[in-house]
N, CA, C and O atoms as a MOPAC input file, in Angstrom:
PM7 MOZYME 1SCF
protein

 N     -9.66800 1    10.68100 1   -23.00100 1
 C    -10.16800 1     9.41800 1   -22.45100 1
 C     -8.99800 1     8.55800 1   -21.98500 1
 O     -9.05100 1     7.93700 1   -20.92300 1
 N     -7.94200 1     8.53100 1   -22.79400 1
 C     -6.78700 1     7.71200 1   -22.43600 1
 C     -6.10600 1     8.25200 1   -21.17900 1
 O     -5.62400 1     7.48200 1   -20.34900 1
 N     -6.06800 1     9.58200 1   -21.04500 1
 C     -5.44000 1    10.17700 1   -19.86800 1
 C     -6.21300 1     9.82100 1   -18.60900 1
 O     -5.61500 1     9.50700 1   -17.58000 1
 N     -7.54600 1     9.86700 1   -18.68400 1
 C     -8.35900 1     9.52500 1   -17.51900 1
 C     -8.13800 1     8.07200 1   -17.12500 1
 O     -8.07800 1     7.75200 1   -15.93800 1
 N     -8.01800 1     7.19500 1   -18.11000 1
 C     -7.77700 1     5.78000 1   -17.82700 1
 C     -6.41200 1     5.60300 1   -17.16000 1
 O     -6.26600 1     4.79100 1   -16.24700 1
 N     -5.42000 1     6.35800 1   -17.61300 1
 C     -4.09600 1     6.27800 1   -17.00300 1
 C     -4.14400 1     6.74800 1   -15.55200 1
 O     -3.49600 1     6.16000 1   -14.68700 1
 N     -4.90800 1     7.80500 1   -15.28200 1
 C     -5.02700 1     8.31100 1   -13.92000 1
 C     -5.66600 1     7.25900 1   -13.03000 1
 O     -5.23200 1     7.06000 1   -11.89600 1
 N     -6.69200 1     6.58300 1   -13.53200 1
 C     -7.35300 1     5.53900 1   -12.74800 1
 C     -6.38800 1     4.39600 1   -12.47700 1
 O     -6.33000 1     3.88000 1   -11.36100 1
 N     -5.63600 1     4.00300 1   -13.48500 1
 C     -4.68300 1     2.90100 1   -13.30700 1
 C     -3.59100 1     3.28400 1   -12.32200 1
 O     -3.19200 1     2.46400 1   -11.49600 1
 N     -3.10200 1     4.51100 1   -12.39600 1
 C     -2.08300 1     4.95500 1   -11.45100 1
 C     -2.64200 1     5.01200 1   -10.03800 1
 O     -1.94900 1     4.66700 1    -9.08000 1
 N     -3.88500 1     5.44200 1    -9.90200 1
 C     -4.50500 1     5.49500 1    -8.58300 1
 C     -4.66100 1     4.09500 1    -8.00400 1
 O     -4.41100 1     3.87600 1    -6.81900 1
 N     -5.07400 1     3.14700 1    -8.84200 1
 C     -5.20900 1     1.76700 1    -8.37600 1
 C     -3.85500 1     1.19000 1    -7.99100 1
 O     -3.74700 1     0.46800 1    -6.99900 1
 N     -2.82000 1     1.50400 1    -8.76800 1
 C     -1.48000 1     1.02000 1    -8.46400 1
 C     -0.99100 1     1.58700 1    -7.13400 1
 O     -0.43900 1     0.86200 1    -6.30700 1
 N     -1.19900 1     2.89400 1    -6.93400 1
 C     -0.77700 1     3.52300 1    -5.68700 1
 C     -1.53400 1     2.93500 1    -4.50700 1
 O     -0.94700 1     2.68600 1    -3.45400 1
 N     -2.83400 1     2.71300 1    -4.67400 1
 C     -3.63600 1     2.12600 1    -3.60300 1
 C     -3.16000 1     0.71300 1    -3.29200 1
 O     -3.06000 1     0.33200 1    -2.12500 1
 N     -2.86900 1    -0.05800 1    -4.32000 1
 C     -2.40600 1    -1.42600 1    -4.11300 1
 C     -1.07400 1    -1.45700 1    -3.38000 1
 O     -0.89000 1    -2.25300 1    -2.45900 1
 N     -0.14200 1    -0.59800 1    -3.78300 1
 C      1.15800 1    -0.56700 1    -3.11700 1
 C      1.01900 1    -0.11900 1    -1.67100 1
 O      1.66700 1    -0.67600 1    -0.78500 1
 N      0.17600 1     0.88800 1    -1.42100 1
 C     -0.01700 1     1.36800 1    -0.05800 1
 C     -0.66300 1     0.30100 1     0.80500 1
 O     -0.26900 1     0.10800 1     1.95500 1
 N     -1.66200 1    -0.40100 1     0.25600 1
 C     -2.34000 1    -1.44900 1     1.01800 1
 C     -1.37100 1    -2.57700 1     1.35500 1
 O     -1.35600 1    -3.06100 1     2.48700 1
 N     -0.56000 1    -3.00100 1     0.38100 1
 C      0.39700 1    -4.07700 1     0.65000 1
 C      1.46100 1    -3.62800 1     1.64500 1
 O      1.89800 1    -4.41400 1     2.48600 1
 N      1.88500 1    -2.35000 1     1.55100 1
 C      2.88300 1    -1.83100 1     2.47900 1
 C      2.36500 1    -1.88100 1     3.91000 1
 O      3.06900 1    -2.32000 1     4.81900 1
 N      1.12300 1    -1.42600 1     4.10400 1
 C      0.55100 1    -1.45300 1     5.44800 1
 C      0.25800 1    -2.88400 1     5.89700 1
 O      0.39600 1    -3.21000 1     7.07600 1
 N     -0.14800 1    -3.73400 1     4.95300 1
 C     -0.46100 1    -5.12500 1     5.29000 1
 C      0.78000 1    -5.85000 1     5.80800 1
 O      0.68200 1    -6.72000 1     6.67300 1
 N      1.95800 1    -5.48100 1     5.26900 1
 C      3.19700 1    -6.12900 1     5.70200 1
 C      3.88800 1    -5.36600 1     6.82800 1
 O      4.45800 1    -5.98000 1     7.73000 1
 N      3.84600 1    -4.04100 1     6.78700 1
 C      4.65400 1    -3.22400 1     7.68900 1
 C      4.05600 1    -3.14600 1     9.08800 1
 O      4.79100 1    -3.19900 1    10.07400 1
 N      2.74200 1    -3.02200 1     9.19100 1
 C      2.10500 1    -2.85300 1    10.50300 1
 C      2.27100 1    -4.08900 1    11.38600 1
 O      2.69500 1    -3.93600 1    12.53200 1
 N      1.96100 1    -5.31400 1    10.92000 1
 C      2.18800 1    -6.48100 1    11.78600 1
 C      3.66500 1    -6.64500 1    12.14800 1
 O      3.98300 1    -7.08400 1    13.25300 1
 N      4.56500 1    -6.29700 1    11.23200 1
 C      5.99400 1    -6.42000 1    11.51400 1
 C      6.40300 1    -5.48600 1    12.64800 1
 O      7.10500 1    -5.90300 1    13.56900 1
 N      5.97400 1    -4.23300 1    12.59000 1
 C      6.34700 1    -3.28100 1    13.62900 1
 C      5.67600 1    -3.62800 1    14.96000 1
 O      6.28000 1    -3.45600 1    16.01800 1
 N      4.43300 1    -4.11500 1    14.91400 1
 C      3.77100 1    -4.50600 1    16.15700 1
 C      4.48100 1    -5.70500 1    16.77600 1
 O      4.63900 1    -5.76500 1    17.99500 1
 N      4.90600 1    -6.65200 1    15.95800 1
 C      5.63300 1    -7.80900 1    16.47000 1
 C      6.96700 1    -7.40600 1    17.07800 1
 O      7.35200 1    -7.92600 1    18.12500 1
 N      7.67700 1    -6.48500 1    16.43000 1
 C      8.95100 1    -6.02600 1    16.97000 1
 C      8.73500 1    -5.22200 1    18.24500 1
 O      9.57000 1    -5.27500 1    19.14800 1
 N      7.64400 1    -4.48300 1    18.34000 1
 C      7.36000 1    -3.70700 1    19.54600 1
 C      7.13800 1    -4.64000 1    20.73100 1
 O      7.53200 1    -4.31900 1    21.85300 1
 N      6.50900 1    -5.79500 1    20.49100 1
 C      6.30400 1    -6.76600 1    21.57200 1
 C      7.65200 1    -7.30700 1    22.03700 1
 O      7.86000 1    -7.50100 1    23.23500 1
 N      8.56700 1    -7.55100 1    21.10700 1
 C      9.89100 1    -8.05900 1    21.48000 1
 C     10.67800 1    -7.01600 1    22.26200 1
 O     11.42800 1    -7.35500 1    23.17700 1
 N     10.50600 1    -5.75300 1    21.90300 1
 C     11.21800 1    -4.70400 1    22.62800 1
 C     10.52400 1    -4.41800 1    23.94600 1
 O     10.97300 1    -3.56000 1    24.70700 1

């Protein structure tokens, strides 16, 4: 049971980091593409 909970927490952590990465990285690259 504890292992399954750890897997869920790790999955949520990975999803959160990926979402924040795309939330910050995509507008930044699009803005730089307009400047270039």
